[in-house]
N, CA, C and O of each residue as an XYZ file, in Angstrom:
476
protein
N      -8.816    103.076    -68.591
C      -8.262    101.751    -68.796
C      -8.936    100.789    -67.811
O      -9.005    101.058    -66.611
N      -9.425     99.678    -68.333
C     -10.161     98.701    -67.530
C      -9.192     97.658    -66.952
O      -8.481     96.997    -67.708
N      -9.159     97.506    -65.626
C      -8.255     96.569    -64.949
C      -8.908     95.229    -64.628
O      -8.261     94.344    -64.069
N     -10.155     95.076    -64.968
C     -10.878     93.844    -64.641
C     -10.215     92.597    -65.228
O     -10.053     91.616    -64.502
N      -9.820     92.585    -66.522
C      -9.160     91.376    -67.050
C      -7.837     91.063    -66.334
O      -7.506     89.897    -66.118
N      -7.092     92.103    -65.973
C      -5.828     91.889    -65.270
C      -6.066     91.276    -63.889
O      -5.346     90.366    -63.480
N      -7.052     91.763    -63.187
C      -7.394     91.225    -61.869
C      -7.860     89.776    -61.992
O      -7.510     88.941    -61.158
N      -8.647     89.472    -63.028
C      -9.090     88.093    -63.266
C      -7.898     87.157    -63.477
O      -7.857     86.061    -62.919
N      -6.941     87.593    -64.276
C      -5.763     86.766    -64.555
C      -4.944     86.558    -63.276
O      -4.472     85.451    -63.020
N      -4.775     87.595    -62.488
C      -4.019     87.479    -61.242
C      -4.690     86.489    -60.297
O      -4.010     85.658    -59.696
N      -6.006     86.564    -60.157
C      -6.715     85.627    -59.293
C      -6.644     84.198    -59.824
O      -6.507     83.257    -59.043
N      -6.734     84.026    -61.136
C      -6.606     82.684    -61.712
C      -5.215     82.107    -61.447
O      -5.084     80.932    -61.106
N      -4.180     82.931    -61.604
C      -2.826     82.456    -61.306
C      -2.668     82.111    -59.827
O      -2.038     81.111    -59.482
N      -3.232     82.925    -58.972
C      -3.180     82.665    -57.536
C      -3.853     81.340    -57.196
O      -3.300     80.535    -56.446
N      -5.028     81.114    -57.738
C      -5.748     79.854    -57.504
C      -4.959     78.677    -58.056
O      -4.879     77.631    -57.412
N      -4.370     78.834    -59.247
C      -3.580     77.763    -59.845
C      -2.416     77.370    -58.933
O      -2.202     76.183    -58.686
N      -1.667     78.350    -58.434
C      -0.511     78.038    -57.602
C      -0.906     77.464    -56.246
O      -0.177     76.642    -55.691
N      -2.027     77.878    -55.716
C      -2.497     77.298    -54.456
C      -2.859     75.831    -54.651
O      -2.506     74.987    -53.828
N      -3.556     75.528    -55.728
C      -3.975     74.151    -55.996
C      -2.785     73.281    -56.391
O      -2.712     72.117    -55.998
N      -1.858     73.833    -57.162
C      -0.732     73.051    -57.674
C       0.368     72.844    -56.643
O       1.180     71.930    -56.786
N       0.411     73.671    -55.615
C       1.483     73.532    -54.628
C       1.273     72.278    -53.790
O       0.151     71.816    -53.586
N       2.386     71.751    -53.316
C       2.342     70.533    -52.515
C       2.497     70.916    -51.056
O       3.515     71.487    -50.664
N       1.498     70.604    -50.257
C       1.541     70.933    -48.843
C       2.238     69.817    -48.084
O       2.070     68.640    -48.404
N       3.027     70.192    -47.066
C       3.706     69.200    -46.238
C       2.670     68.496    -45.383
O       1.908     69.130    -44.652
N       2.653     67.188    -45.485
C       1.703     66.394    -44.716
C       2.442     65.713    -43.572
O       3.626     65.396    -43.684
N       1.746     65.497    -42.493
C       2.312     64.778    -41.361
C       1.945     63.305    -41.528
O       1.068     62.783    -40.839
N       2.626     62.660    -42.445
C       2.315     61.262    -42.695
C       3.520     60.400    -42.360
O       4.653     60.879    -42.307
N       3.261     59.148    -42.140
C       4.335     58.227    -41.796
C       4.748     57.437    -43.025
O       3.943     57.204    -43.927
N       5.991     57.036    -43.052
C       6.514     56.225    -44.141
C       6.129     54.769    -43.921
O       5.714     54.082    -44.855
N       6.266     54.305    -42.698
C       5.906     52.932    -42.362
C       4.440     52.894    -41.965
O       3.889     53.898    -41.514
N       3.821     51.765    -42.127
C       2.416     51.604    -41.748
C       2.358     51.330    -40.246
O       2.432     50.178    -39.818
N       2.223     52.397    -39.444
C       2.262     52.274    -37.989
C       0.888     52.488    -37.387
O       0.085     53.271    -37.895
N       0.630     51.785    -36.300
C      -0.542     52.035    -35.472
C      -0.012     52.581    -34.159
O       0.541     51.836    -33.350
N      -0.179     53.879    -33.944
C       0.389     54.516    -32.759
C      -0.452     54.220    -31.529
O      -1.674     54.103    -31.625
N       0.195     54.096    -30.367
C      -0.568     53.901    -29.130
C      -1.301     55.183    -28.757
O      -0.909     56.276    -29.166
N      -2.370     55.038    -27.979
C      -3.141     56.196    -27.536
C      -2.479     56.837    -26.330
O      -1.724     56.193    -25.601
N      -2.772     58.112    -26.132
C      -2.244     58.852    -24.998
C      -3.376     59.617    -24.332
O      -4.276     60.119    -25.006
N      -3.328     59.705    -23.016
C      -4.376     60.442    -22.309
C      -4.014     61.907    -22.131
O      -4.892     62.729    -21.869
N      -2.747     62.247    -22.266
C      -2.345     63.651    -22.140
C      -1.665     64.101    -23.424
O      -0.967     63.326    -24.077
N      -1.876     65.355    -23.772
C      -1.247     65.899    -24.971
C      -0.528     67.183    -24.613
O      -0.846     67.853    -23.631
N       0.458     67.505    -25.448
C       1.225     68.720    -25.228
C       1.703     69.228    -26.576
O       2.243     68.461    -27.374
N       1.512     70.505    -26.836
C       2.011     71.122    -28.059
C       3.503     71.361    -27.906
O       3.977     71.732    -26.832
N       4.245     71.144    -28.998
C       5.693     71.267    -28.956
C       6.132     72.331    -29.955
O       5.656     72.357    -31.090
N       7.037     73.205    -29.533
C       7.619     74.184    -30.445
C       8.639     73.454    -31.301
O       9.539     72.798    -30.777
N       8.501     73.566    -32.625
C       9.347     72.783    -33.511
C      10.608     73.535    -33.919
O      10.561     74.714    -34.272
N      11.739     72.828    -33.863
C      13.007     73.287    -34.411
C      13.313     72.315    -35.554
O      12.458     71.525    -35.955
N      14.538     72.382    -36.069
C      14.934     71.375    -37.040
C      14.996     70.051    -36.290
O      15.726     69.919    -35.309
N      14.240     69.092    -36.748
C      14.081     67.865    -35.979
C      14.300     66.628    -36.835
O      14.275     66.682    -38.065
N      14.513     65.528    -36.159
C      14.697     64.224    -36.781
C      13.435     63.412    -36.510
O      12.885     63.463    -35.409
N      12.975     62.663    -37.510
C      11.815     61.788    -37.345
C      12.279     60.343    -37.535
O      12.826     59.984    -38.578
N      12.052     59.527    -36.513
C      12.375     58.101    -36.576
C      11.077     57.335    -36.411
O      10.297     57.609    -35.499
N      10.846     56.368    -37.303
C       9.665     55.508    -37.215
C      10.141     54.066    -37.096
O      11.054     53.639    -37.804
N       9.510     53.321    -36.191
C       9.917     51.929    -35.970
C       8.699     51.023    -36.032
O       7.698     51.246    -35.352
N       8.811     49.994    -36.867
C       7.827     48.909    -36.859
C       8.598     47.641    -36.500
O       9.795     47.708    -36.221
N       7.931     46.487    -36.501
C       8.602     45.251    -36.079
C       9.855     44.934    -36.885
O      10.860     44.501    -36.322
N       9.805     45.146    -38.197
C      10.947     44.745    -39.017
C      11.509     45.867    -39.881
O      12.345     45.611    -40.747
N      11.063     47.116    -39.661
C      11.549     48.224    -40.471
C      11.829     49.448    -39.601
O      11.242     49.638    -38.536
N      12.756     50.272    -40.106
C      13.077     51.547    -39.467
C      13.106     52.608    -40.557
O      13.638     52.373    -41.641
N      12.535     53.772    -40.272
C      12.598     54.898    -41.208
C      13.242     56.078    -40.493
O      12.964     56.349    -39.325
N      14.106     56.771    -41.222
C      14.812     57.941    -40.695
C      14.533     59.112    -41.627
O      14.955     59.102    -42.783
N      13.825     60.115    -41.130
C      13.445     61.287    -41.927
C      12.806     60.905    -43.261
O      13.127     61.478    -44.302
N      11.909     59.943    -43.217
C      11.143     59.581    -44.401
C      11.773     58.554    -45.314
O      11.221     58.266    -46.376
N      12.919     57.988    -44.937
C      13.573     56.970    -45.760
C      13.763     55.699    -44.946
O      14.223     55.743    -43.805
N      13.404     54.562    -45.545
C      13.629     53.281    -44.870
C      15.122     52.983    -44.876
O      15.775     53.037    -45.918
N      15.659     52.664    -43.680
C      17.084     52.357    -43.556
C      17.268     51.193    -42.593
O      16.326     50.765    -41.926
N      18.499     50.688    -42.531
C      18.804     49.613    -41.583
C      19.074     50.217    -40.207
O      19.338     51.413    -40.081
N      19.003     49.380    -39.188
C      19.220     49.849    -37.819
C      20.658     50.327    -37.629
O      20.899     51.289    -36.901
N      21.624     49.657    -38.284
C      23.028     50.077    -38.152
C      23.265     51.424    -38.836
O      24.042     52.241    -38.341
N      22.606     51.658    -39.962
C      22.723     52.949    -40.640
C      22.060     54.049    -39.816
O      22.512     55.194    -39.826
N      20.995     53.703    -39.108
C      20.348     54.662    -38.211
C      21.340     55.131    -37.146
O      21.416     56.321    -36.839
N      22.090     54.196    -36.591
C      23.084     54.543    -35.566
C      24.143     55.477    -36.147
O      24.547     56.438    -35.492
N      24.595     55.202    -37.373
C      25.585     56.070    -38.019
C      25.037     57.479    -38.227
O      25.730     58.464    -37.973
N      23.790     57.571    -38.691
C      23.173     58.882    -38.921
C      23.001     59.652    -37.618
O      23.232     60.861    -37.573
N      22.599     58.963    -36.567
C      22.385     59.624    -35.279
C      23.697     60.092    -34.654
O      23.716     61.080    -33.920
N      24.783     59.395    -34.939
C      26.076     59.787    -34.361
C      26.561     61.127    -34.912
O      27.439     61.754    -34.319
N      26.001     61.572    -36.034
C      26.388     62.852    -36.639
C      25.535     64.018    -36.142
O      25.772     65.166    -36.519
N      24.547     63.728    -35.297
C      23.620     64.767    -34.827
C      24.222     65.587    -33.697
O      25.059     65.105    -32.934
N      23.774     66.846    -33.604
C      24.122     67.672    -32.451
C      23.368     67.134    -31.241
O      22.303     66.533    -31.383
N      23.913     67.346    -30.077
C      23.332     66.790    -28.848
C      21.947     67.343    -28.532
O      21.145     66.661    -27.894
N      21.651     68.567    -28.966
C      20.348     69.164    -28.640
C      19.329     69.042    -29.771
O      18.267     69.662    -29.708
N      19.630     68.260    -30.797
C      18.698     68.077    -31.911
C      17.444     67.353    -31.430
O      17.543     66.287    -30.823
N      16.263     67.921    -31.692
C      15.024     67.232    -31.301
C      14.830     65.957    -32.129
O      14.961     65.973    -33.353
N      14.522     64.878    -31.454
C      14.300     63.598    -32.121
C      12.884     63.144    -31.813
O      12.542     62.875    -30.661
N      12.063     63.060    -32.854
C      10.688     62.583    -32.720
C      10.654     61.115    -33.102
O      11.198     60.723    -34.135
N      10.018     60.305    -32.274
C       9.985     58.863    -32.505
C       8.541     58.389    -32.553
O       7.762     58.624    -31.630
N       8.198     57.715    -33.652
C       6.900     57.057    -33.775
C       7.161     55.556    -33.727
O       7.917     55.022    -34.539
N       6.537     54.886    -32.778
C       6.742     53.451    -32.602
C       5.397     52.760    -32.713
O       4.439     53.128    -32.033
N       5.333     51.759    -33.575
C       4.104     50.989    -33.718
C       3.761     50.343    -32.381
O       4.649     49.872    -31.669
N       2.482     50.320    -32.041
C       2.112     49.787    -30.721
C       2.324     48.285    -30.609
O       2.283     47.746    -29.502
N       2.550     47.594    -31.719
C       2.792     46.152    -31.701
C       4.284     45.796    -31.670
O       4.631     44.615    -31.637
N       5.160     46.789    -31.681
C       6.601     46.533    -31.695
C       7.035     45.926    -30.363
O       6.579     46.336    -29.295
N       7.925     44.943    -30.454
C       8.474     44.330    -29.244
C       9.359     45.358    -28.532
O      10.046     46.150    -29.176
N       9.333     45.334    -27.214
C      10.088     46.311    -26.429
C      11.590     46.226    -26.677
O      12.313     47.199    -26.463
N      12.056     45.074    -27.126
C      13.480     44.914    -27.415
C      13.936     45.952    -28.440
O      15.014     46.530    -28.297
N      13.122     46.192    -29.472
C      13.465     47.181    -30.510
C      13.504     48.591    -29.917
O      14.379     49.389    -30.254
N      12.563     48.886    -29.046
C      12.510     50.209    -28.418
C      13.732     50.406    -27.527
O      14.347     51.472    -27.535
N      14.081     49.379    -26.761
C      15.248     49.448    -25.879
C      16.521     49.639    -26.695
O      17.401     50.402    -26.296
N      16.629     48.949    -27.844
C      17.801     49.117    -28.706
C      17.942     50.575    -29.141
O      19.036     51.139    -29.092
N      16.838     51.179    -29.565
C      16.873     52.581    -29.985
C      17.239     53.496    -28.816
O      18.083     54.381    -28.958
N      16.610     53.284    -27.670
C      16.893     54.121    -26.504
C      18.342     53.973    -26.043
O      18.951     54.943    -25.593
N      18.895     52.766    -26.152
C      20.301     52.552    -25.807
C      21.221     53.345    -26.733
O      22.182     53.971    -26.287
N      20.910     53.308    -28.031
C      21.712     54.066    -29.001
C      21.661     55.556    -28.672
O      22.693     56.226    -28.632
N      20.457     56.066    -28.439
C      20.301     57.492    -28.128
C      21.032     57.857    -26.837
O      21.641     58.923    -26.743
N      20.970     56.977    -25.855
C      21.643     57.227    -24.580
C      23.159     57.233    -24.746
O      23.836     58.108    -24.205
N      23.696     56.269    -25.486
C      25.144     56.202    -25.700
C      25.654     57.425    -26.455
O      26.775     57.879    -26.223
N      24.833     57.956    -27.356
C      25.230     59.137    -28.128
C      24.884     60.441    -27.407
O      25.120     61.531    -27.928
N      24.324     60.315    -26.209
C      23.932     61.473    -25.396
C      22.914     62.365    -26.117
O      22.953     63.589    -25.995
N      22.017     61.744    -26.859
C      20.926     62.455    -27.535
C      19.692     62.320    -26.652
O      19.000     61.303    -26.689
N      19.426     63.342    -25.867
C      18.378     63.249    -24.853
C      17.133     64.064    -25.161
O      16.174     64.026    -24.391
N      17.123     64.797    -26.262
C      15.963     65.615    -26.618
C      14.994     64.747    -27.423
O      14.914     64.861    -28.646
N      14.271     63.891    -26.732
C      13.464     62.844    -27.346
C      11.982     63.100    -27.111
O      11.571     63.491    -26.018
N      11.188     62.875    -28.151
C       9.740     63.013    -28.051
C       9.100     61.764    -28.645
O       9.281     61.475    -29.828
N       8.351     61.021    -27.829
C       7.624     59.851    -28.314
C       6.248     60.310    -28.770
O       5.502     60.911    -27.997
N       5.914     60.031    -30.010
C       4.656     60.498    -30.592
C       3.605     59.403    -30.469
O       3.835     58.255    -30.847
N       2.458     59.777    -29.940
C       1.334     58.856    -29.795
C       0.113     59.455    -30.464
O       0.141     60.588    -30.945
N      -0.954     58.681    -30.488
C      -2.223     59.142    -31.034
C      -3.054     59.699    -29.890
O      -3.102     59.109    -28.810
N      -3.709     60.833    -30.118
C      -4.521     61.448    -29.070
C      -5.803     60.655    -28.864
O      -6.485     60.300    -29.825
N      -6.126     60.378    -27.599
C      -7.402     59.735    -27.267
C      -8.534     60.713    -27.509
O      -8.445     61.876    -27.117
N      -9.595     60.255    -28.150
C     -10.732     61.154    -28.407
C     -11.955     60.671    -27.704
O     -13.011     61.296    -27.802
């Protein structure tokens, strides 16, 4: 019994599913220009929250939301939940301070500010 056609079909199916699958991309919802950083550090990932801030928009885990809704969502988080923050380099510091105040009041201290690596 010749297994060559069966092996061909299995490889074709494998290639099809690899090409058709959707890979998770590390992309931002808002159009942000991240500031550069001179030091980098690899982080072990747990279940995490992603917050993106531009001058007039906020995104929470890939969805654009209002700042007040962001506060409501953050109030439901566990205290040790990792929070990743991407802030556009043109954002006024007032917006950053507002976010940091919210995180501080909710005692959410596991914060990571994401920047662009200097090359």
